[in-house]
C-alpha positions, -999 to +999 in steps of 0.1 A: +216-484-628+220-509-600+193-515-575+212-504-547+221-468-564+184-464-575+174-473-538+198-446-526+184-422-551+152-426-542+159-421-503+179-388-513+146-375-529+125-386-502+149-368-476+149-338-499+112-333-507+094-351-475+059-345-491+040-341-525+055-313-542+019-304-556-002-307-529+019-312-497+004-349-488+028-369-466+015-403-471+012-428-503+046-409-519+068-420-546+095-404-568+087-394-600+107-383-631+104-350-648+119-366-679+109-400-688+134-425-679+131-444-708+137-414-731+164-398-712+186-426-694+213-399-684+189-383-663+176-412-642+197-406-612+195-367-614+182-351-585+169-319-607+152-344-629+129-361-597+103-351-573+082-364-547+046-371-557+015-385-539-002-413-561-032-390-566-010-360-579+010-383-600-019-399-618-035-364-623-002-346-636+023-372-643+016-368-679+021-331-679+056-333-662+081-329-688+089-300-700 
């Protein structure tokens, strides 16, 4: 995936979620993948495989997201 499409993907998820999907925090956010990018490269830029998490929740739940 090019940097441009990766940036567009992150913007799209940020616009959709606007806050941490677990705790509702609105600062220190980033896009997390549910299925790991390295194991599922075909899902890398799929909206259904991403959600916005704050740093705290990503550290706490990041490993547990994969279903």
